C-alpha positions in Angstrom: 33.0 -23.2 -62.8 32.1 -27.1 -63.3 32.3 -27.4 -59.5 29.9 -24.7 -59.0 26.8 -26.1 -56.9 23.3 -24.9 -57.8 20.5 -23.9 -55.5 17.3 -26.0 -55.6 15.6 -26.2 -52.6 12.3 -25.6 -52.6 11.4 -23.3 -49.4 8.0 -25.3 -49.2 7.9 -28.3 -47.0 4.5 -29.3 -47.3 1.1 -28.5 -48.4 -2.4 -29.6 -47.7 -5.3 -28.1 -49.2 -5.0 -24.3 -48.7 -2.2 -24.6 -45.9 1.2 -24.2 -47.1 4.1 -24.9 -44.4 7.8 -23.4 -45.1 11.0 -24.5 -43.8 11.7 -21.0 -42.3 8.5 -21.5 -40.3 9.3 -25.2 -39.2 12.7 -24.3 -38.4 11.3 -21.7 -36.0 9.3 -24.0 -33.9 11.4 -26.5 -34.1 14.4 -24.0 -33.2 11.9 -23.0 -30.3 11.1 -26.0 -28.8 14.4 -26.8 -28.9 16.5 -24.1 -26.8 13.2 -24.8 -24.1 14.1 -28.2 -23.8 17.8 -27.6 -23.3 16.9 -24.4 -21.3 14.7 -27.0 -18.9 17.5 -29.9 -18.8 19.6 -27.2 -17.7 18.3 -25.8 -15.6 17.1 -29.4 -13.5 20.8 -30.1 -13.8 21.8 -26.6 -11.8 19.3 -27.7 -9.5 16.8 -24.9 -9.9 13.0 -26.5 -10.2 10.9 -25.5 -12.8 7.6 -27.0 -14.1 7.2 -27.6 -17.6 3.9 -25.1 -17.5 6.6 -22.4 -16.5 9.2 -23.1 -19.2 6.4 -23.2 -21.9 5.7 -19.9 -20.8 9.0 -18.2 -20.9 9.5 -20.0 -24.5 6.1 -18.3 -25.6 6.6 -15.0 -23.7 10.4 -14.9 -25.6 9.0 -15.6 -28.5 6.7 -13.2 -29.1 9.1 -10.6 -28.0 11.4 -11.7 -30.5 9.3 -11.8 -33.2 8.1 -8.1 -32.2 11.7 -6.5 -31.3 12.8 -8.6 -34.7 10.3 -6.7 -36.7 10.6 -3.5 -35.4 14.2 -3.3 -35.8 14.5 -3.9 -39.1 12.1 -1.4 -40.0 13.9 1.3 -38.2 17.6 0.3 -39.4 16.8 -2.0 -42.3 13.8 -0.8 -44.5 15.7 2.9 -45.6 12.7 4.8 -44.5 10.3 2.9 -46.7 8.1 2.1 -43.9 7.7 5.2 -42.6 6.2 6.0 -46.1 4.0 2.8 -45.8 3.4 1.9 -42.4 0.6 -0.9 -42.6 3.0 -2.5 -44.4 4.4 -3.0 -40.9 2.1 -5.5 -39.5 0.5 -7.0 -43.1 2.9 -7.0 -45.3 3.3 -5.5 -49.0 0.3 -6.7 -50.8 -0.9 -9.0 -48.3 1.7 -11.3 -49.3 2.5 -11.6 -45.2 5.8 -9.4 -43.5 9.3 -10.3 -44.6 12.5 -8.6 -42.8 13.6 -9.5 -39.4 16.6 -8.4 -37.6 18.7 -11.0 -34.8 19.5 -7.8 -33.1 16.5 -6.1 -32.4 15.0 -9.7 -32.0 17.9 -10.2 -29.0 16.6 -7.2 -27.3 12.9 -8.0 -27.9 13.2 -11.7 -26.6 15.1 -10.5 -23.8 12.6 -8.3 -22.5 10.1 -11.0 -23.1 11.8 -13.0 -21.0 12.2 -10.5 -18.3 8.5 -10.1 -18.1 8.1 -13.8 -18.0 10.6 -14.0 -15.0 8.6 -11.3 -13.2 5.6 -12.8 -13.8 6.7 -16.5 -12.4 9.2 -14.7 -9.9 12.2 -16.4 -11.4 15.6 -15.2 -11.6 16.4 -13.6 -14.6 20.0 -14.0 -14.3 19.8 -17.7 -14.0 17.2 -18.3 -16.8 19.1 -16.3 -19.3 22.3 -18.3 -19.0 20.2 -21.6 -19.0 18.1 -20.2 -21.7 20.9 -19.2 -24.1 22.8 -22.3 -24.1 20.1 -23.5 -26.2 20.0 -20.4 -28.2 22.3 -21.2 -30.9 20.4 -24.4 -31.7 17.8 -22.1 -32.9 20.0 -19.9 -34.9 21.7 -22.9 -36.6 18.1 -23.8 -37.8 17.0 -20.1 -38.8 20.4 -20.2 -40.6 19.6 -23.0 -42.7 16.0 -22.0 -43.2 17.7 -18.5 -44.8 19.9 -21.3 -47.0 17.4 -23.1 -48.1 15.1 -20.1 -49.3 18.0 -19.0 -51.0 18.1 -15.4 -49.3 21.6 -13.7 -47.4 23.8 -14.6 -49.6 27.0 -13.9 -49.6 29.7 -12.4 -52.0 31.1 -13.8 -55.5 33.1 -16.4 -54.5 35.9 -19.1 -56.7 35.7 -21.8 -53.8 34.7 -25.1 -55.0 32.4 -25.1 -52.6 30.6 -21.8 -54.2 26.5 -21.6 -54.9 24.5 -20.3 -57.7 21.9 -18.9 -56.0 19.7 -17.7 -59.2 17.2 -14.8 -59.9 18.2 -12.0 -58.3 21.9 -13.6 -56.9 22.7 -13.7 -60.5 24.3 -16.6 -62.2 27.7 -16.7 -60.4 29.0 -18.9 -57.9 28.9 -16.9 -54.2 29.9 -17.8 -50.4 27.3 -19.5 -48.4 27.2 -17.3 -46.0 23.8 -18.7 -43.9 26.5 -22.1 -43.9 28.9 -20.2 -42.5 26.5 -18.7 -39.8 24.8 -21.9 -39.1 28.4 -23.7 -38.3 29.7 -20.6 -36.3 26.8 -19.3 -34.5 25.0 -22.3 -34.5 27.1 -25.4 -33.8 30.3 -23.8 -32.6 29.0 -21.1 -30.4 26.6 -24.0 -28.8 28.9 -26.5 -28.2 31.0 -23.6 -26.2 27.9 -22.9 -24.2 27.1 -26.3 -23.6 30.6 -27.1 -22.1 30.4 -24.0 -19.8 26.7 -24.9 -18.0 28.6 -28.7 -17.6 31.2 -27.5 -15.6 30.9 -29.0 -12.2 31.1 -25.6 -10.4 27.5 -23.5 -11.8 29.1 -20.8 -13.8 28.6 -17.1 -12.2 24.9 -15.5 -13.4 25.6 -13.9 -16.5 28.5 -15.6 -17.4 26.3 -18.0 -20.3 24.9 -14.9 -21.2 27.8 -12.7 -21.7 29.7 -15.1 -23.4 27.0 -15.9 -26.2 26.5 -11.8 -26.8 30.0 -11.7 -27.2 30.4 -14.6 -29.4 27.4 -14.1 -31.8 28.6 -9.9 -32.3 32.5 -11.4 -33.0 31.0 -13.9 -35.2 28.1 -11.7 -37.0 30.9 -8.9 -37.4 33.3 -11.2 -39.2 31.0 -12.8 -41.6 29.7 -9.6 -42.7 32.9 -9.3 -44.6 31.8 -12.4 -47.0 27.9 -11.2 -46.8 26.4 -8.8 -49.4 24.8 -5.9 -47.3 21.2 -5.1 -47.3 20.4 -4.0 -51.0 18.3 -0.8 -50.1 21.3 0.3 -47.5 25.1 -1.1 -49.2 27.6 -0.1 -47.1 28.2 2.5 -44.4 31.1 4.0 -43.2 33.0 5.1 -45.9 31.8 2.3 -48.0 33.5 -0.9 -45.8 30.7 -1.6 -42.9 27.4 -2.9 -43.2 24.4 -2.4 -40.6 24.9 -5.9 -39.6 28.1 -4.8 -38.7 27.7 -1.6 -37.1 24.5 -3.2 -34.8 27.2 -6.0 -34.1 29.7 -3.7 -31.8 27.2 -2.7 -29.3 26.9 -6.6 -28.8 30.4 -7.0 -28.4 30.7 -4.3 -26.0 27.9 -5.6 -23.8 29.3 -9.5 -24.2 32.4 -8.3 -22.6 30.7 -5.9 -19.5 28.2 -8.8 -19.0 31.3 -11.3 -18.5 33.3 -8.7 -16.4 30.3 -8.2 -14.3 29.6 -12.0 -14.1 32.9 -12.9 -13.3 33.8 -10.1 -10.3 30.0 -9.5 -8.5 28.0 -11.5 -7.1 24.2 -11.9 -7.7 21.5 -13.2 -5.3 20.0 -16.5 -6.8 16.6 -15.4 -6.0 15.3 -12.3 -7.2 12.7 -10.3 -5.0 10.2 -8.9 -7.3 8.1 -5.9 -5.9 
């Protein structure tokens, strides 16, 4: 088609001697900082005292948990057994080229565990911290999905829509849905706007409600976007040829989000946790 858009973005942001900085790495770093700033400002607005040092401790703990959980989840659910035969590549990557392959679902669980550990060490309420933190998480997601687009990865199915993008390479010379940008908009901008408005209500939202809204919202968006996104080549479609692994892993998120919201609206948790 004459109106197809051709992907020609360099994934390298800049190079300085032997050091190469990629847009994907910058997206992780800037996204984590943005989420930390939003969390700090949200907690201050809610009247919760927290220092900048404690905020940085929380951000670093969550990022470490996210990276570990995301990598292990990818190895377990997306590699189709490859890493069980090549265990060293889980840490060092293939042929010394660095690791590739992360799963958001596992990253979410790992990030929650990392944040819980930090909350225990800092003696902070995990429910309050989680609610404030997840107001800014969609911003990090938006940057991450934009970085996926820059890398020309995780593209969608063929399309004849005017905004179809020709990624080339393994994607072929055909126009495809820019599913990365769909996710950046829905998981990032739309979900952030919703959570930010909830956090700005005059009455502080019930503990766990923002976390539950994020988990439910992300699960629904990811499940729907997978219909226009190609599954991982090594897995293909599951459950009779119509479900992807991303959709399969999103179902528990949808259920968990509904349970969190139900509990948040019907049970009042203490603002402060007496850690042992």
